[in-house]
C-alpha positions in Angstrom: -15.9 -30.3 -35.1 -14.8 -28.2 -38.1 -14.1 -24.6 -37.1 -14.7 -21.9 -39.6 -11.7 -19.8 -40.5 -12.2 -16.1 -40.7 -10.8 -14.4 -43.7 -7.5 -12.6 -43.3 -7.6 -8.8 -43.0 -5.3 -6.7 -45.1 -4.2 -3.1 -44.5 -2.3 -1.1 -47.1 -1.6 2.3 -45.3 2.0 1.1 -44.2 4.3 2.2 -46.9 7.1 -0.2 -46.0 5.2 -3.5 -46.2 1.6 -4.7 -46.5 -0.1 -5.7 -43.3 -2.1 -8.9 -42.8 -4.1 -9.6 -39.7 -6.1 -12.6 -38.5 -7.5 -14.1 -35.3 -5.1 -17.1 -35.0 -2.8 -15.7 -32.3 -3.9 -18.2 -29.7 -5.0 -17.4 -26.1 -4.5 -13.6 -25.7 -5.6 -11.5 -22.8 -5.5 -7.7 -22.2 -5.6 -8.0 -18.4 -2.4 -9.8 -17.4 -1.7 -7.1 -14.9 -4.2 -8.6 -12.5 -1.7 -11.4 -11.6 0.0 -9.3 -8.8 -3.4 -8.3 -7.4 -4.5 -12.0 -7.4 -1.2 -12.9 -5.6 -1.9 -10.2 -3.0 -5.4 -11.6 -2.6 -4.1 -15.1 -2.1 -1.5 -14.0 0.5 -4.1 -12.3 2.6 -7.0 -14.7 1.7 -9.4 -11.8 1.1 -11.8 -13.3 -1.5 -11.5 -16.7 0.3 -12.8 -15.2 3.5 -15.6 -13.3 1.7 -16.8 -16.4 0.0 -17.0 -18.4 3.2 -19.7 -16.0 4.4 -22.0 -16.6 1.4 -24.3 -19.6 1.8 -24.8 -21.5 -1.4 -28.3 -23.1 -1.6 -27.5 -25.0 -4.8 -27.2 -28.8 -5.0 -23.4 -29.7 -4.7 -23.8 -32.4 -7.3 -25.0 -30.0 -9.9 -22.6 -27.1 -9.3 -20.1 -26.3 -12.0 -18.9 -23.0 -10.6 -18.8 -22.7 -6.8 -19.4 -19.4 -4.9 -15.6 -18.7 -4.6 -15.1 -19.0 -8.3 -18.1 -16.8 -9.1 -17.0 -14.2 -6.5 -13.5 -14.0 -7.9 -14.8 -13.9 -11.5 -17.2 -11.0 -10.6 -14.7 -9.0 -8.5 -11.8 -9.2 -11.0 -14.1 -8.3 -13.9 -15.1 -5.2 -11.9 -11.5 -4.3 -11.2 -10.6 -4.8 -14.9 -13.4 -2.4 -15.9 -16.1 -4.9 -16.9 -18.7 -3.9 -14.4 -21.9 -5.5 -15.9 -22.8 -9.1 -15.3 -23.6 -9.1 -19.1 -19.9 -8.8 -19.7 -19.4 -12.3 -18.4 -20.8 -13.9 -21.6 -18.0 -12.2 -23.6 -15.3 -12.8 -21.0 -15.9 -16.3 -19.7 -13.3 -17.7 -22.2 -10.6 -15.1 -21.3 -7.6 -17.2 -20.1 -6.4 -14.6 -17.5 -9.8 -14.3 -15.9 -10.0 -18.1 -15.7 -6.6 -18.1 -14.0 -7.5 -15.5 -11.4 -10.8 -17.2 -10.7 -8.8 -20.4 -10.1 -10.7 -22.1 -12.9 -9.0 -24.8 -15.0 -7.6 -23.1 -18.1 -9.9 -23.7 -21.0 -13.0 -24.3 -18.9 -15.5 -21.4 -19.4 -16.3 -19.2 -16.4 -19.9 -18.6 -15.2 -22.3 -17.1 -17.7 -24.5 -14.1 -17.1 -27.5 -16.2 -16.1 -25.4 -18.1 -13.6 -24.1 -14.9 -12.1 -27.6 -13.4 -11.9 -28.9 -16.5 -10.0 -25.9 -16.3 -7.7 -26.4 -12.6 -7.0 -30.0 -13.4 -5.9 -29.0 -16.2 -3.5 -27.4 -14.5 -0.4 -29.6 -13.8 2.6 -29.7 -10.5 4.5 -27.7 -12.1 7.3 -24.9 -13.1 4.8 -24.7 -9.5 3.7 -24.5 -8.1 7.2 -21.6 -10.5 8.0 -19.8 -9.4 4.8 -19.9 -5.8 6.1 -18.5 -7.0 9.4 -15.6 -8.8 7.7 -14.4 -5.6 6.0 -13.8 -4.1 9.5 -11.9 -7.2 10.5 -9.7 -7.1 7.3 -9.1 -3.4 7.9 -7.9 -4.2 11.4 -5.6 -6.9 10.1 -4.2 -5.2 7.1 -4.1 -1.5 8.2 -3.5 -2.1 11.9 0.2 -1.0 11.9 -0.7 2.2 10.1 -3.5 3.0 12.6 -1.3 2.4 15.6 1.5 4.5 14.2 -0.8 7.3 13.4 -2.8 7.0 16.6 -6.1 8.0 15.0 -9.0 6.6 13.1 -11.0 9.2 11.1 -14.5 8.1 10.0 -16.0 10.1 7.1 -19.8 9.6 6.6 -21.6 10.3 3.4 -24.6 9.2 1.4 -24.8 9.3 -2.4 -27.4 8.8 -5.1 -27.8 5.8 -7.4 -30.4 6.5 -10.1 -32.8 3.6 -10.9 -34.5 2.7 -14.1 -37.5 0.4 -14.4 -39.4 -1.6 -11.8 -36.8 -2.1 -9.1 -37.9 -2.8 -5.5 -37.8 0.1 -3.1 -36.8 2.6 -5.9 -38.5 5.9 -4.9 -38.4 9.5 -6.0 -36.1 11.6 -3.9 -37.0 15.3 -4.0 -33.5 16.5 -3.0 -32.0 14.7 -6.0 -35.0 15.1 -8.3 -34.9 11.5 -9.5 -36.0 7.9 -8.8 -33.1 6.3 -7.0 -31.5 4.2 -4.3 -29.7 6.1 -1.5 -26.6 4.2 -0.4 -24.8 5.1 2.9 -21.0 4.8 3.0 -18.4 5.0 5.8 -14.8 5.5 4.8 -11.6 5.7 6.9 -9.9 8.9 5.8 -6.2 8.0 6.2 -6.3 4.6 4.6 -9.2 5.1 2.2 -10.8 1.8 3.4 -14.5 1.4 2.9 -15.6 0.1 6.3 -19.3 -0.1 5.8 -21.8 0.3 3.0 -25.6 0.1 3.2 -28.2 0.3 0.4 -31.3 2.2 1.4 -34.6 3.0 -0.3 -34.6 6.0 -2.5 -36.7 8.1 -0.1 -34.5 7.5 2.9 -33.1 10.6 4.7 -29.4 11.3 4.6 -28.8 10.1 8.1 -31.2 7.1 8.1 -29.6 4.0 9.7 -26.3 5.6 10.4 -26.3 5.0 14.1 -27.0 1.2 13.8 -24.1 1.0 11.2 -21.7 2.8 13.6 -22.9 0.6 16.5 -21.6 -2.5 14.6 -18.4 -0.8 13.7 -17.1 1.5 16.5 -17.0 -1.1 19.3 -14.9 -3.4 17.1 -12.5 -0.7 16.3 -12.1 0.4 19.9 -11.6 -3.2 21.0 -8.9 -3.7 18.3 -7.2 -0.4 18.9 -7.3 0.6 22.6 -6.0 4.1 23.2 -6.4 5.1 19.5 -8.6 8.2 19.1 -11.6 7.8 16.8 -12.9 10.9 15.1 -15.9 11.4 12.9 -17.1 13.9 10.3 -20.3 14.4 8.4 -22.2 17.1 6.5 -25.4 18.8 7.6 -27.4 15.8 6.5 -26.1 14.0 9.6 -27.3 16.7 12.0 -29.0 14.1 14.2 -29.1 14.5 18.1 -28.9 10.7 18.4 -25.6 10.7 16.5 -24.2 13.4 18.8 -25.1 11.3 21.8 -23.6 8.2 20.2 -20.3 9.9 19.7 -20.2 11.4 23.2 -21.1 8.0 24.7 -18.2 6.3 22.9 -15.7 9.1 23.3 -15.6 10.0 19.7 -14.5 13.5 18.6 -17.0 14.8 16.0 -17.6 17.7 13.7 -20.9 17.7 11.9 -22.5 20.4 9.8 -25.7 21.8 11.1 -28.3 23.9 9.2 -28.5 27.6 10.1 -31.5 28.8 12.1 -32.6 32.2 13.5 -30.9 31.6 16.8 -27.5 30.8 15.1 -27.8 33.7 12.8 -28.6 36.0 15.7 -25.5 34.8 17.6 -23.3 35.3 14.5 -24.7 38.8 13.7 -22.1 40.9 15.6 -19.2 39.2 13.8 -21.1 39.3 10.5 -21.6 43.1 10.8 -18.0 43.6 11.7 -16.8 41.8 8.6 -19.3 43.7 6.4 -17.9 47.1 7.7 -14.3 45.9 7.2 -15.1 44.8 3.6 -16.7 48.2 2.8 -13.6 49.9 4.0 -11.0 47.7 2.4 -12.8 46.0 -0.5 -10.9 42.8 0.5 -12.9 39.6 1.1 -13.2 39.0 4.8 -13.4 35.7 6.8 -13.4 34.9 10.5 -14.3 32.1 12.8 -15.9 31.9 16.2 -18.1 29.7 18.4 -20.7 29.7 21.1 -22.4 27.2 23.4 -26.0 26.2 22.5 -28.6 23.9 23.9 -31.6 23.0 21.7 -34.8 22.0 23.4 -34.3 18.3 22.5 -30.7 18.3 23.7 -29.9 17.0 27.2 -26.9 19.4 27.5 -25.2 22.3 25.8 -23.0 21.7 22.8 -20.5 23.8 21.0 -21.4 25.5 17.8 -18.6 26.8 15.6 -19.3 29.1 12.7 -17.5 30.6 9.8 -18.5 34.1 8.6 -17.4 35.4 5.2 -18.2 38.7 3.4 -17.3 39.2 -0.2 -18.7 41.1 -3.2 -21.5 38.5 -3.4 -22.6 39.1 0.2 -22.4 37.2 3.4 -21.9 33.5 3.9 -22.4 31.7 7.2 -21.6 28.0 7.9 -22.2 26.2 11.2 -20.7 23.0 12.7 -21.7 21.2 15.9 -18.7 19.7 17.6 -17.1 18.5 20.8 -13.7 19.3 19.4 -11.7 21.4 21.9 -9.5 23.3 19.4 -10.1 26.8 18.0 -13.0 27.4 15.7 -10.7 27.9 12.7 -9.1 24.5 13.5 -12.5 22.9 13.7 -13.4 24.1 10.3 -10.0 23.1 8.8 -10.7 19.6 10.2 -14.3 19.6 8.9 -13.5 21.0 5.4 -10.9 18.2 4.9 -13.9 15.8 4.5 -13.9 16.8 0.9 -11.4 13.9 0.5 -14.4 11.6 1.1 -16.0 13.0 -2.1 -13.0 11.8 -4.0 -13.4 8.3 -2.6 -17.1 8.3 -3.5 -16.3 9.5 -7.0 -13.8 6.7 -7.4 -16.2 4.1 -6.0 -19.1 5.2 -8.1 -17.3 6.1 -11.4 -14.1 4.1 -11.3 -15.7 0.9 -9.9 -19.1 1.7 -11.4 -20.9 1.0 -8.1 -24.1 2.6 -9.5 -24.8 -0.5 -11.7 -27.6 -1.8 -9.4 -30.1 -3.0 -12.1 -31.5 -6.1 -10.4 -35.3 -6.2 -9.7 -35.0 -7.5 -6.1 -33.7 -5.0 -3.6 -31.6 -7.7 -1.7 -29.9 -8.6 -5.0 -29.0 -4.9 -5.5 -27.7 -4.8 -1.9 -25.3 -7.7 -2.8 -24.3 -5.9 -6.0 -23.4 -2.8 -4.0 -21.3 -4.9 -1.7 -19.6 -6.7 -4.6 -18.4 -3.3 -6.0 -17.4 -2.3 -2.5 -15.4 -5.5 -2.1 -13.6 -4.8 -5.4 -12.9 -1.3 -4.2 -11.4 -2.6 -0.9 -9.4 -5.3 -2.7 -7.7 -2.6 -4.8 -7.4 -0.2 -1.9 -5.7 -2.7 0.4 -3.4 -3.7 -2.6 -2.3 -0.2 -3.5 -1.1 0.4 0.1 1.6 -2.2 -0.7 2.7 -0.5 -3.9 5.8 1.8 -4.2 5.1 5.2 -2.6 4.2 7.2 -5.7 1.5 4.7 -6.6 -0.2 4.5 -3.2 -2.5 7.4 -4.0 -3.2 6.2 -7.6 -6.9 5.8 -8.4 -8.3 2.8 -10.2 -8.2 4.4 -13.7 -4.5 5.0 -13.4 -3.9 1.5 -12.0 -5.8 0.0 -14.9 -3.9 2.0 -17.5 -0.5 1.5 -16.1 -0.6 -1.8 -14.3 -3.7 -4.1 -14.8 -4.1 -3.6 -18.6 -1.2 -5.5 -20.0 -1.4 -7.5 -23.2 -0.1 -11.1 -23.0 -0.2 -14.5 -24.7 -1.2 -17.4 -22.4 0.4 -20.8 -23.3 -0.3 -24.0 -21.4 2.4 -26.7 -21.3 2.5 -30.1 -19.6 4.4 -28.6 -16.7 3.1 -25.0 -16.3 1.2 -22.1 -17.7 3.4 -19.5 -19.3 2.3 -16.0 -19.8 4.3 -14.0 -22.3 3.8 -10.3 -21.5 4.0 -7.6 -24.2 7.6 -6.7 -24.9 6.9 -3.0 -25.4 4.9 -2.5 -22.2 6.2 0.9 -20.9 5.6 0.1 -17.2 7.5 -3.1 -17.0 9.6 -1.9 -14.0 6.5 -1.3 -12.0 4.9 -4.6 -12.9 8.2 -6.4 -12.0 8.5 -4.7 -8.7 5.0 -5.3 -7.7 5.0 -9.0 -8.9 8.2 -9.7 -6.9 6.7 -8.2 -3.8 4.0 -10.9 -3.8 6.0 -13.7 -5.4 5.1 -17.0 -3.7 8.0 -19.1 -5.0 
């Protein structure tokens, strides 16, 4: 076959010499920094375990790319910033992605149609088991940290995923003012691990299905970490009596926002008036905390309501939290307000890993897509816990810019594959340190 040769490009802005450019440099990649991540994955067999849970209905005699290769291709593309399945058509010849997918160098990776068919193949049972495996991997990889800290802190939150077109179970959500899906996420605060993710119809309430999700998660954690305290936080969208009873039954300390009502406001009124008088006298913003026992008609017992009262130039602000936490009300709110870290995790998950790209028609395929992005998130999150200390809190954008995105030339010889990294890469020391940590000999 005769290959057409593209004309050479010439640039004349350089005053020392003329510049000539062409596309004859050989096998070049911009993502050579994925090699240490792939070595970490191999050491802890993360993608291998995930792939074993996915049944493949295709005929073995006609398969060119097995589920493991497609899973690795999809996950490492997401990590590298190529979040759409359409990107596969442009990247299937990238030598580094072929290497991390364990594909023979030079053999094209899966195309976009192949990936789309594969994303539509898993059953609902496969996807439930994939969620369960995240918990098992968290126990295995983060167990020492959990035992040393003596605490597991679960942050609950839901988020919006806008939809476009005729997607199954896409509904209008009045709270968000858009057609959407409504994913539910459970993070572990101290490690940042995503322990469970569930895609729900767009009109689902914030707390829908949270108790069944926790019921699959909490007993596993308690069995793996006997004596380790489990705590839980959630905003007012999770003010669900069944959730309180679940936490009390399993001995979980919880702090959950609860909407104000006339009874709560009446109980807080004396402190509110006191702060208002003090503000008028001093013109200094006032804040105080207190609590009271309360039993709603649907509750089998009294529960503690903590509240924060503030008075500033803009008026009075009241916030309420239902809790079984024994500390002072100010301590309860300090514990509750720290759940803002969960927002940072969601922001990284949605924007850094582009978990909002759920554009399949079938709902179950979009469930799988959400879990693929979640798996990419967990792969990187487990990996960064093994990095030198300053990098353990680095988000995905920083890791891409300073570790994963390294230009390199890939050269295959009869004995090995040589990867020549860019000589001027400014983060060579980090790459070398991380690569040596996962060196397999």
